C-alpha positions as CSV (number, residue, x, y, z in Angstrom):
1,M,71.3,136.4,131.5
2,S,70.9,133.0,130.0
3,E,71.6,134.4,126.7
4,N,74.7,135.8,127.8
5,I,76.0,132.5,129.3
6,D,75.1,130.8,126.1
7,E,77.2,133.1,124.1
8,L,80.0,132.9,126.4
9,K,79.9,129.1,126.2
10,K,79.9,129.3,122.3
11,Q,82.8,131.7,122.3
12,L,84.8,129.5,124.8
13,K,83.8,126.6,122.4
14,M,85.2,128.2,119.5
15,E,88.1,129.3,121.3
16,K,89.0,126.0,122.3
17,L,88.5,124.4,118.9
18,A,91.0,127.0,117.4
19,K,93.6,126.2,119.9
20,D,93.1,122.4,119.4
21,I,93.5,122.8,115.8
22,F,96.4,125.2,116.0
23,M,98.2,122.4,118.2
24,I,97.3,119.6,115.5
25,L,98.5,121.5,112.7
26,N,101.9,121.8,114.6
27,N,102.4,118.2,113.4
28,F,102.2,119.3,109.8
29,I,105.0,117.0,108.8
30,D,102.6,114.1,108.8
31,L,100.1,116.1,106.9
32,N,97.6,113.1,106.2
33,S,97.1,112.3,109.8
34,C,97.1,115.8,110.6
35,L,94.4,116.8,108.5
36,K,92.4,113.7,109.3
37,T,92.2,114.8,112.9
38,V,91.5,118.4,112.0
39,V,88.5,117.1,109.9
40,K,87.1,115.1,112.8
41,H,87.2,118.1,115.0
42,L,85.6,120.3,112.6
43,K,82.8,117.6,112.2
44,R,82.2,117.3,115.8
45,F,82.2,121.2,116.2
46,T,79.6,122.0,113.4
47,G,77.7,119.0,113.8
48,C,77.8,118.5,110.1
49,E,77.2,115.2,108.5
50,A,80.2,115.2,106.3
51,V,83.4,117.3,105.9
52,G,86.3,116.8,103.6
53,I,89.4,118.7,102.3
54,R,90.3,118.8,98.8
55,L,94.3,119.5,98.1
56,H,95.8,120.3,94.9
57,E,97.3,117.4,93.1
58,K,98.7,117.2,89.3
59,G,96.2,120.0,88.2
60,D,93.1,118.6,90.0
61,Y,91.6,119.0,93.7
62,P,90.7,115.4,94.7
63,Y,89.6,114.9,98.2
64,F,92.7,114.4,100.6
65,V,90.7,113.4,103.7
66,T,87.1,113.1,104.4
67,E,84.7,112.0,107.2
68,G,81.1,111.1,106.8
69,F,80.7,111.0,102.9
70,A,79.4,107.8,101.4
71,E,81.9,105.9,99.2
72,Q,79.6,106.3,96.3
73,F,79.5,109.9,96.7
74,L,83.6,110.1,96.8
75,Q,84.1,108.1,93.8
76,K,81.7,110.0,91.8
77,E,82.6,113.4,93.2
78,S,86.3,113.3,93.9
79,L,87.8,114.9,90.8
80,L,86.8,118.4,89.5
81,C,88.5,118.7,86.2
82,K,86.1,118.9,83.5
83,R,86.7,116.2,80.6
84,D,85.8,115.7,77.1
85,A,84.2,113.1,75.4
86,E,87.4,110.9,75.5
87,N,87.9,111.7,79.3
88,N,90.6,114.0,78.5
89,R,91.1,116.8,81.0
90,I,90.2,120.1,79.2
91,Y,92.6,123.0,79.4
92,S,91.4,126.5,80.4
93,H,92.2,129.3,77.9
94,D,92.4,131.9,80.8
95,D,95.7,130.9,82.2
96,E,93.9,129.0,85.1
97,G,95.1,125.6,84.3
98,Y,92.7,122.8,83.8
99,M,89.0,123.8,83.7
100,L,87.4,123.0,87.2
101,E,83.7,122.0,87.4
102,C,80.9,122.6,90.0
103,I,81.0,125.6,92.6
104,C,84.1,124.0,94.1
105,G,86.1,125.1,91.1
106,K,84.7,128.6,91.5
107,V,85.7,128.7,95.1
108,I,89.2,127.2,94.5
109,R,89.9,129.7,91.5
110,G,88.2,132.7,93.2
111,N,85.8,133.2,90.3
112,L,82.9,134.4,92.6
113,K,80.4,137.1,92.4
114,K,81.0,139.0,95.7
115,D,77.6,140.8,95.5
116,L,75.8,137.7,96.1
117,Q,74.9,136.8,99.5
118,C,76.2,133.3,99.2
119,Y,79.7,134.5,98.9
120,T,81.6,135.9,101.7
121,D,84.3,138.6,101.3
122,G,86.8,135.7,102.2
123,G,85.9,133.9,99.1
124,S,84.1,131.3,100.8
125,F,80.3,130.0,99.3
126,W,77.7,128.8,101.6
127,T,74.0,128.2,101.6
128,T,71.4,126.8,104.2
129,S,69.2,125.5,101.3
130,S,70.7,124.4,98.0
131,S,67.6,123.5,96.3
132,F,66.1,126.9,97.2
133,L,69.2,128.6,96.2
134,L,69.4,126.9,92.6
135,E,65.9,127.4,91.8
136,T,66.1,131.1,92.4
137,Q,69.2,131.8,91.0
138,L,68.5,129.5,87.7
139,K,65.5,132.1,87.2
140,E,67.8,135.0,87.3
141,G,70.2,133.2,84.8
142,I,73.1,132.5,87.3
143,V,74.7,129.1,86.8
144,Y,76.9,127.8,89.7
145,G,78.6,125.1,87.6
146,D,78.3,122.1,85.2
147,R,77.3,119.6,87.9
148,N,75.4,119.9,91.0
149,Y,75.9,116.3,92.5
150,C,75.8,117.6,96.1
151,N,72.4,118.8,95.5
152,F,71.3,115.7,93.5
153,W,72.7,113.6,96.8
154,G,70.2,115.7,99.0
155,Y,72.6,118.0,100.6
156,E,70.9,121.1,101.5
157,T,73.6,123.0,103.7
158,L,76.8,123.5,101.8
159,A,79.8,125.4,102.9
160,L,83.1,125.6,100.8
161,I,85.8,127.4,102.6
162,P,89.1,128.0,100.3
163,L,92.4,126.9,101.5
164,K,95.2,129.2,100.3
165,F,98.5,130.6,101.3
166,E,99.0,134.2,100.2
167,D,98.2,133.9,96.5
168,K,98.8,130.4,96.3
169,R,95.5,128.3,96.0
170,Q,95.7,125.0,97.8
171,G,92.1,123.5,97.8
172,L,89.1,123.9,100.1
173,I,87.3,122.6,103.0
174,Q,83.9,121.0,102.0
175,F,80.7,121.1,104.7
176,N,77.8,119.0,103.5
177,D,74.5,118.2,105.5
178,T,71.2,117.0,104.3
179,R,69.5,119.3,107.0
180,K,68.6,123.1,106.2
181,G,70.0,125.9,108.0
182,V,73.0,124.4,109.7
183,F,75.4,127.3,109.1
184,S,75.5,130.8,109.9
185,K,77.4,133.8,108.1
186,E,79.2,134.2,111.7
187,L,80.2,130.5,111.7
188,I,81.4,130.7,108.0
189,E,83.7,133.5,108.8
190,Y,85.2,131.9,111.9
191,L,85.9,128.8,109.7
192,E,87.6,131.1,107.2
193,G,90.2,131.9,110.2
194,I,90.5,128.1,110.8
195,A,91.3,127.6,107.0
196,L,94.0,130.2,107.1
197,Q,95.7,128.4,109.8
198,I,95.4,125.1,107.7
199,G,96.8,127.0,104.6
200,I,99.8,128.0,106.6
201,A,100.2,124.1,107.7
202,I,100.0,122.9,104.2
203,Q,102.5,125.4,103.0
204,N,104.9,124.6,105.8
205,Y,104.4,120.8,104.8
206,L,105.1,121.5,101.1
207,Q,108.3,123.5,101.9
208,Y,109.4,120.8,104.5
209,K,108.9,118.2,101.6
210,E,110.7,120.3,99.1
211,L,113.6,120.6,101.8
212,L,113.8,116.8,102.3
213,Q,113.9,116.4,98.4
214,R,116.8,118.5,98.1
215,L,118.7,117.3,101.1
216,S,118.0,113.6,99.5
217,K,119.3,114.7,96.2
218,L,122.4,116.4,98.0
219,E,122.9,113.0,99.8
220,E,122.6,111.1,96.6
221,T,125.1,113.5,94.8
222,S,127.6,113.0,97.7
223,I,127.7,109.2,97.6
224,T,127.3,108.7,93.8
225,D,129.4,109.0,90.9
226,P,128.1,111.5,88.6
227,L,129.0,109.9,85.3
228,T,128.0,106.3,85.8
229,G,125.3,106.8,88.7
230,I,126.8,104.0,90.8
231,Y,128.4,104.5,94.3
232,N,131.7,106.5,94.6
233,R,134.7,105.7,97.0
234,R,133.2,107.7,100.2
235,Y,130.2,105.5,100.1
236,L,132.2,102.4,99.6
237,Y,134.3,103.1,102.8
238,H,131.1,103.9,104.8
239,R,129.5,100.4,103.7
240,F,132.9,98.8,103.9
241,D,133.2,99.6,107.8
242,E,129.6,98.5,108.5
243,S,130.3,95.1,106.6
244,L,133.5,94.5,108.6
245,D,131.9,95.3,112.0
246,R,129.1,92.6,110.9
247,Y,131.9,90.1,110.1
248,R,133.8,90.6,113.1
249,R,130.8,90.0,115.2
250,N,129.7,86.7,113.7
251,K,132.9,85.3,111.8
252,K,130.8,82.9,110.1
253,N,130.6,84.2,106.6
254,C,133.3,85.7,104.3
255,L,133.5,89.1,103.1
256,A,135.0,89.5,99.6
257,V,136.3,92.6,97.6
258,V,137.1,92.8,93.9
259,V,139.3,95.5,92.4
260,I,138.6,96.0,88.6
261,D,140.6,97.9,86.1
262,L,139.5,98.3,82.4
263,D,142.2,97.2,80.0
264,K,143.3,99.5,77.2
265,F,141.2,102.4,78.6
266,K,143.7,105.0,77.6
267,Q,144.1,103.8,74.3
268,T,140.4,103.7,73.7
269,N,140.3,107.4,74.6
270,D,143.2,108.3,72.6
271,K,141.8,106.6,69.6
272,Y,138.1,107.3,69.9
273,G,137.9,110.3,72.0
274,H,136.7,110.8,75.8
275,A,133.2,110.4,74.7
276,M,133.7,106.6,73.9
277,G,135.6,106.3,77.2
278,D,132.6,107.8,79.1
279,E,130.3,105.5,77.3
280,L,132.7,102.5,78.2
281,L,132.4,103.5,81.9
282,K,128.7,103.8,82.0
283,E,128.2,100.5,80.2
284,F,130.6,98.6,82.5
285,A,128.9,100.1,85.5
286,G,125.6,99.1,84.4
287,I,126.7,95.3,83.8
288,L,128.3,95.5,87.4
289,E,125.0,96.7,89.0
290,N,122.9,94.0,86.9
291,N,125.0,91.2,88.2
292,I,125.2,91.9,92.0
293,R,123.0,91.2,94.5
294,S,120.7,93.9,96.1
295,Y,122.9,94.2,99.2
296,D,126.3,94.3,97.5
297,I,128.1,97.3,96.4
298,A,129.4,98.4,93.0
299,C,131.5,101.6,93.3
300,R,133.7,103.7,90.7
301,Y,137.0,103.8,92.7
302,G,138.2,106.5,90.3
303,G,139.1,106.9,86.7
304,D,138.9,103.4,85.3
305,E,139.0,101.5,88.4
306,F,136.1,99.9,90.0
307,V,135.6,98.0,93.4
308,L,132.9,95.3,94.3
309,L,132.1,94.8,97.9
310,L,130.5,91.5,98.3
311,D,128.8,90.6,101.9
312,D,128.7,86.9,102.5
313,A,130.9,85.7,99.6
314,T,134.1,84.0,99.2
315,S,136.8,84.4,96.8
316,T,135.4,81.5,94.9
317,Q,131.9,82.9,94.7
318,A,133.4,86.3,93.7
319,M,135.2,84.6,90.9
320,E,132.0,83.0,89.6
321,L,130.4,86.5,89.7
322,M,133.4,87.8,87.7
323,K,132.9,85.2,85.0
324,R,129.2,86.1,84.7
325,I,130.3,89.8,84.2
326,E,132.7,88.8,81.7
327,S,130.1,86.9,79.6
328,D,127.7,90.1,79.6
329,C,130.8,92.2,78.6
330,K,131.3,89.9,75.5
331,R,127.5,90.4,74.7
332,R,127.6,94.1,75.1
333,P,130.3,95.8,73.3
334,V,129.9,99.8,73.4
335,F,128.8,101.6,70.0
336,L,129.3,105.1,69.4
337,E,129.2,106.9,65.8
338,Q,129.8,103.7,64.2
339,N,132.8,102.7,66.4
340,E,132.7,99.7,68.3
341,V,134.7,98.9,71.3
342,N,134.6,95.4,73.4
343,I,135.0,96.0,77.2
344,L,138.2,94.4,78.4
345,F,139.1,94.2,82.2
346,S,141.4,92.7,84.7
347,Y,140.8,92.1,88.5
348,G,141.8,90.8,91.9
349,I,140.1,89.2,94.4
350,A,140.5,89.1,98.4
351,D,138.4,87.9,101.1
352,T,138.4,88.1,105.0
353,S,139.7,84.5,105.2
354,E,142.9,85.7,104.6
355,F,143.3,87.4,107.9
356,K,143.9,85.0,110.9
357,N,143.4,87.9,113.5
358,T,140.5,90.1,112.9
359,N,142.2,92.8,114.7
360,N,144.3,93.4,112.0
361,L,141.5,93.5,109.5
362,S,140.6,96.9,107.8
363,A,139.0,98.1,104.6
364,E,142.5,99.6,103.5
365,K,144.4,96.4,103.8
366,L,141.7,94.0,102.2
367,L,141.9,96.5,99.1
368,K,145.4,96.6,99.1
369,I,145.5,92.9,98.8
370,A,143.2,92.7,96.0
371,D,144.8,95.6,94.1
372,E,148.4,93.8,94.4
373,K,146.7,90.5,92.9
374,L,145.3,92.8,90.1
375,L,148.7,94.2,89.5
376,K,150.3,90.8,89.4
377,S,147.8,89.7,87.0
378,K,148.6,92.4,84.6
379,K,152.3,91.8,84.9
380,S,152.3,88.0,84.6
381,E,152.7,86.0,81.5
382,I,148.9,85.5,80.3
383,S,148.0,83.6,77.3
384,G,147.0,85.7,74.2
385,D,143.6,83.7,74.2
386,L,142.8,84.4,77.8
387,R,143.6,88.2,77.2
388,R,141.3,88.3,74.1
389,K,138.6,87.2,76.4
390,G,139.1,90.0,78.6
391,H,139.5,87.7,81.5
392,V,142.6,88.3,83.4
393,N,142.5,87.7,87.3
394,M,144.5,86.9,90.3
395,W,142.8,85.6,93.2
């Protein structure tokens, strides 16, 4: 009767762990925190001295989370790739990627002899006495790997449970204990079921991460100019509205905008081709980005027209910035196929101090004022010396 009660308690305990881990794995978005909690549960449930999870990273399978291992052990044992005398990873000739050392590598790759008692049909390795296993198997000419640091450290009970999703190998769960006889085959097979759930969570995390990267790339594409890599008109207006809202709230600092137009751009395209024009646009965009502050915005507004949005800046400060940009342009002509073209530009500046009533203030109106000053500067009588400098402005 007592044996039946003990068995029932054990089954209930196993069922509770499975449910707890299933709930934890629902938070796969924070994979590190999730697996740390899982490892703590597994360590407590099995009573093992040390538990760790290895995950694939750049061709190797370092420890991702651990509980109970000494730091010296982790430093020595974390990486699995076999290395040559110059510490370079050795590539496998069987299309398996880099060669993995020790029994961990065999479990991850699935290179197991299923007829041996230390392996399960699920691809796990386990032993309740590693020293006895090594001694007896070496006599039979069976080599488990190029290193046996776990045995050297005194771990007698070892269990390696593969983590995989369908045919994708993701790593393994590792259980180590200096005591003998901690595990049973029944427990190993139960842990294989837990490993399947972890494998699904890891795959969900990888797919979620890939989705975020795609969304980030999509967002970046939607707000940046594909040729120059700086922001486009759409993002400019988004930031413009935010900046104007801030200005209306405090009214202490100005907001300045600069509309810039490249001079003789059409002539450059006609004479040297569109490839030169593209290089001119990219080089100028780079110069703008290098000169503005981290919270300012440089935008390609369209064609050969650019806009700078300068937070907490007056027209005078914007003028000083444009002088620095002018100096940079003089030092950095564009070269393409033995042709050299200087970057020439005109610009107009406007700032929020020109509006007495902030209710009338808008991005469109501020841009219109700066654009009108740009057009006036192009039409006005400018000295030949000033135009040769590429510095034509109205502010």
